[in-house]
N, C-alpha and C positions, 0 to 999 in steps of 0.2 A: 502495499501500500503507498502509494508515492504521498508527500505532503510539502506545504513550503516548509520552511526552516524557521526557528523561533528569532526574533529578533525584528522581525515585522511585524505590528500593533497593530493588526489590520480588525480586530473580533471586536464587537461592541462594547465600550467601557475600559479596553485598555487603552494605556497608556503610555509612551514612550520613558524611559528613566533618563533621569536627568543629565545625566553623562553619557559623552561618545566618544567612541577613537576609530578612526580607520588606519589599520594597518598594513601593507603592500611589500610585498615575499617576491625576491628575484630567485629561480633556478640559478646552480652556478654552474659556469661553463661547464658541457663534459658531464654534465647528471642528465639523466632517461626516466622515463614516466615512472615506472616503479621504484627507484630508489627516492624523487620526490613525495609519491605515495608513502615510502616509509616515514618519511620524514614530516608530512603532513598529519601523518596517524597518531606520530608521537606528539604534538604538538597540539593536536586537538584532544588527545586525554588528558594532558598538561590542562587545559584551558575548563573542561571538563569537572578534572578536581580540583581547580579551581573556585568554578562554582559549589563546590560544596565545601569548601574552607580547607585544601589541603594545598600546601606549598612543598615543592619535592626539596627543597635545601631547609626543609623542618620539621622534618619526620619526627609524628608523636605529638605535633603544636596543632590544637587545630584553630581556626580563623571565626571568627564573630564574623558570617556573612547573611547574618539573617533580612538582616534591612539593606542589601546590597541590589539582588534580582537582579541578577545580572545576566543577559544574554550573550549568544554568541554566533555569528553566521561568517560561511566562506562562500565567497564567490573566484569562479576562474574566469582569469583573461584570456584575450585572444592567442597570448602566448603558450599558454597550458597546455595548448592542444597543435601546438607544432613541436612537440615535447618525443623525443622517441619514441615506440613501445604503447603509443597514446593508444585505449581502444575501442571508442565509441566518435564515432561521427559529431564535429563541431558543430554545435546547437547554430540554428541559423542568425542568430540575432548578434554574433560576432563576425561578421561578414566585414567587411571594410566598408560600405556602405553605411552603417550603423555607427563606426567608431568618428571619436573624436581627429579634429586633427592634429599636427605635433606643433608646439611652439618653436619660431624661430630660430633658429641658433644665435640669431642677432640681439632675442628677446619678439617678445610680442608676435604678434601675427593673428589672422582669427580661427577663433573655435572649430566655427562652420563654414560654409559657405552659403552666402544667402543668411547669416545669423550675423548681429549685430555686436555679439557680446566677442570679446578678444581675447589675447592672454594678456596680462601687463608687460609693459615693457623691463622689466626686468627678467623677467621667465622667459630661460629660454632652454630650458628641459621639465616637459612634463612628468613630473613622478608619479603617476597616478595609475602607470600602463603595463605594470607586471603582471606576473604569472599569475597571483593569488590574491585575495585582499581579505582580510578578516576584521567583521565589522563585532564594539563590543557595546553595550551599552551597557549602563548599570545608575541607580538611584544615588550612587558615592563615587566620588573622585575618586579614591585611594584606589576604589575597587578596578577603577578601567585602566590608572596608572602602573595597578599590579600588574595585569593584565601582558599590558607594550613591556614593562620589563623580565617578568617570565619569557616570554617568547624571547624575548635573546637571548634569555639564559639557554634554554630549551634548544634552538637551535647553533650557540656557541658551544654548547657541552657536546653535540653530536661526533661520535669518531669519526664517523666520515660525512661530513658537512652536505648536504643538499641544498639546503637553501640559505637567505640570507634576508634580512629587513632591512629596507633601502628606507622606508622613512614612513612618518605616521602622522595623523593629524590629528585634533584633541578638538570638543567643542562642547557646550551647553546649554541648555533649554532653560530660558528665561521664565521664572514663575510668572511674570506679568504679564505676558504672550503677547509681548512686542520683540520687537528686531533694533538694531543700532539706528535703523534710520527712525525709531520711536511709533513706526505703527504697530498698530496687531498684526500679527503674523500666522498664516494657515487657517486662516479662519476657512476659505475655499476651497478646503480638502476636500476627499471623497467624500458620499455619504456611507453609513456601516454596510449599506444594504447592496452597493456597490462597488466594494472594492475589492472582494475575492476574484471577479471576472475580470476586472481591473490587472490584478497583480499576477496570476498563474495563468501559466500556461496551457492553454485547453489540447485535447486531442485536435491532431493533422493541421495545426499551426507552425508546429517547428518538428525538432528531431523527435521520434516517438520517447526516446529514453530522457527528455526535456520535460513531457510532461507532468507538471506540476510542482515545477520550478518557478522562477522568474527571475528579472533581470535588473541588476542596480545599477542605478548611471551614479557616479560621483563628481561635483562640480567644488570648489574651493574660491568662494566668490568672495573678495576683497570692495567692502563701499567705498566711495569717496567721501568723506562725512564733510571735509571742509566747502566741497562743493555744492552739496547737498542743504549744508544749513546760509547758505548764500540765498537758497530761494525761501520765498515769502510763502507764508503757509498756507494760501489759497494753490498756490503750484505745486508745493509739495502736495496737495491734497488733490487735485486733478491731475497728478502723473503716478497716483497712487490706483485711485481710483474709490478710494472710504476717507470718511471725517476722522481727522489725527486722531482726535480726543475717543468719540464712540465707535469709532469702528465700521460705523456705517455707511452701504454702499452710497457714493452719489449717484445722481436721475436725471442730475442736468447744472451745465456749468454756472445759470443762474445769473443777473443781472449785478447783482450785490455781495457773489458768491458763489462757490458749490454748494448746491441746496442736495439732502440727504430725503429720505420716506421720513413723515415727522412721525412713522409708528414704529420705526426702527430706536433704540433696543425697546423689545417687548419689557415691557413697565417692570419698574424691581431689580432687571438682571445686568448683568454685564455679555457683549456680543460675542461673547466664545462658549456662554452658556448655552446649553442646546434647546431652551425655547425660543430660542431665531433659528434655527439650523432652515426650519422650513422655508422662511421666508428671506432671513438676509447671509446666511454664510454666503450663498453662490448670488453676483451680482445678478438682478435685474437686465434684460435686455434692454438699450437705451438707446434713442437715434443724435444724441446731441454728441457731435464729432469730436470735440474735445473729450467726451467720457468716455466715447468707442475706443480713443487710443492710450486709455489709462492700459498701467498694467495687469490691474485685475480685469476690464475689460477683454484685452488680447489675449490675456491666458485661462478665461473662463470661457467660453461657446456654450452654448445652450444644446447638446448635439448628443440624444437618447437613443441607443440606450449608452450609458459607459460601457460596456463589458464590449462595444465594437470599436477597435480601433481609429476607426476613421471620426470617434470622440473627441481623440488627445487628451483624453483625460489620464492621469497618471495620480498613484499615492504617494504621499512626498511625507519625509521627515527631517526637519530641520534643526539645525543646531549649531547656534550664532559663535565668535569665537574671537579672541583678542591675542593678540601677538606682541612681541616690540618688532619695529622698525626705523633703521636709520633715515631719519628723512633728508637728514645734509646729504645721503646718496644723489648719485648722478639723474636731476629727475626731479629729485623733491618726492613730495608728495603728490604730483600730477597724476593719477589715474593709475595708484599705486594703491588709494584707499587708506591711506596715514594720515592720521593726526598729527598730533605734537610729542612725536617718539610711539606710536603704535599705529596697528592696522588692523582693524574690525572689520568683521565680517560673518559667512555664514557657509558653512557647509550645508550644502542641498545635495540632501536623498532621497534620489525617488527608486520607487519598485513598480515594473508595469510588466506585462506579458511580452512588449517585444518593443525595442528602443524607439521602432518608426514613430511610436507615438510623444515621444518627449523630442526626439530631433526634429517630427514635421512641427512641431508647436514652435520650435526653435525659429525655423528655418520658412513658415509660408506665411504669406503675404496676409494681411487682416488678424494675424496671429503675433507674434512674436517678431517674426522675419523682420530683419532689417532694421530692429531698436535694439537701444542697449538696455535699456529700462520700461519705458513705455512715457506717456505725457507731447507734448508738445518740444519734441529735442531739434530742432528748426529752429526755433526760436529760445529754446534755452540750451545754450551750450552743454550746463553743466549735467543735462540728463542723459546727452549722448557718451557720457562721458566715467558715467556711475557706478559701473560695475567692473572688474578684471577678474579675469581668469589666473590662479594660480596652477591649481591641478584639476584634471577633468580624466575619468574613465567610466567607461560601461564594462561589466560585469555578469557573468553567467549565476546565478544562485542556485544549483543541483536544488530539488526537492531528498525530502531525508526519506530513506528507501530501506526496509526493517531488512538487517543482517549487514548492512553495511558500516563500516566502523568510524567512518565520517563521510557528511553530504559528498556524492560524484568521487567513491571509490572508484568505481567498476569504467568511468573516463579515464582510468590513471593504466587502463590494460591488465590491474591484477584487483586482487581483492587482499588486503591484511586481515590475516588471521585474526579473529576475535578473541579477546581476553579479557580476564576477567576483573571487576573493577576493585580495584584499592581500596583498601579497609583504612579508616582512618587511622593512621599511627604506624601502618607498616611504611615498612623501609625497600620494601618489594618493586622492581620496575626493571619488569621483564619488555625484553628484548624484540620491538615491531618483527614479524618474520611475513614475508610475502608467499601467499600458496597460486598455487598455478591456477591459472583461468579467470577471466571477470565472470560474475553474477549476470543473467542474462537482466537486460534494460527492463525497464517497469513499463507495464502494457500503457 
């Protein structure tokens, strides 16, 4: 029985943990699929132990993890299917037409043909295009940080190294439901009843073994906060398509400023509470051209059913980030999202049954095609360079299949022998062994 991996918080009432990490793993030169599978099996076992409060370097010591609520998800990049000995066909969503472009070696360059998004001028290499990625989400920052460090330990301790950690990105969700531009974020996400139909790969749409899996798209996007703050509140609201304070969708530009539905939000509630889902979480169809050019209008056309890839709906999980940035470097803060000594932005994570949903949203006219963010970019140059990309990748997220030691093991041409769980306090660390023949792919 194939099922979606954990770490995709699509079920009704399920909320992602507050802290996030995306780890990117490279296969070392000369390493084939079977050796990569052994290394992934060992790594996956360690991560499952972490979820249970066990650390390999602390035998007999149990961690307090009751409140961590940690989840781990494994994704396969295109490079994984170029390894010698791969046993299953590459999923269709990792074909050339569904991948982001490389950054220009001199820095910058467009993310996609037809998109208004570009790499930041300081980015000369995209670090999110490795063979594997691991997503870790937890309620505590320590749990996420510990997963990064323990991953490095496992890969470094291997007697015959096969994988290396090339980079990782951290983020967190704000408890005020806002982003760094101060507006409410994530209000237009999918309704609960639509989510699995958008996320999960269905029969006949991809390789048979991919059914029940999904595709993860990752974008690390910086925001030019100095440029954003030069805009008036009215210009900001028309660019976003929502009222800055209430989060209500704008219905027209108005003579005295943007106007929202007077019934929004429902009395006594915040815009992000469920009472507003039916009417206000998805922006209404509007005729005002200034409002139609806004970000939320471009990204949320009302095409039903959501499960149809032509609807271009995706399931998004976003995590803000803040990091040091030297604004004295060439180019200063222009186009890099830098403030006075820092870079602020968003780890954009989406799940969909085909990357075509997201890529067409980013490139099609009338959607986000040609736009950096939205709004009147011709008159407000700050909007035309508001967002800049620091990393971008597309990964296939294999389904969980009974009997596999980690998701996607069969794709690497071999199955790793099942190992009994390690009891708390045990020092046993059985070596992974490769058994002949991959199990049959799921129907």
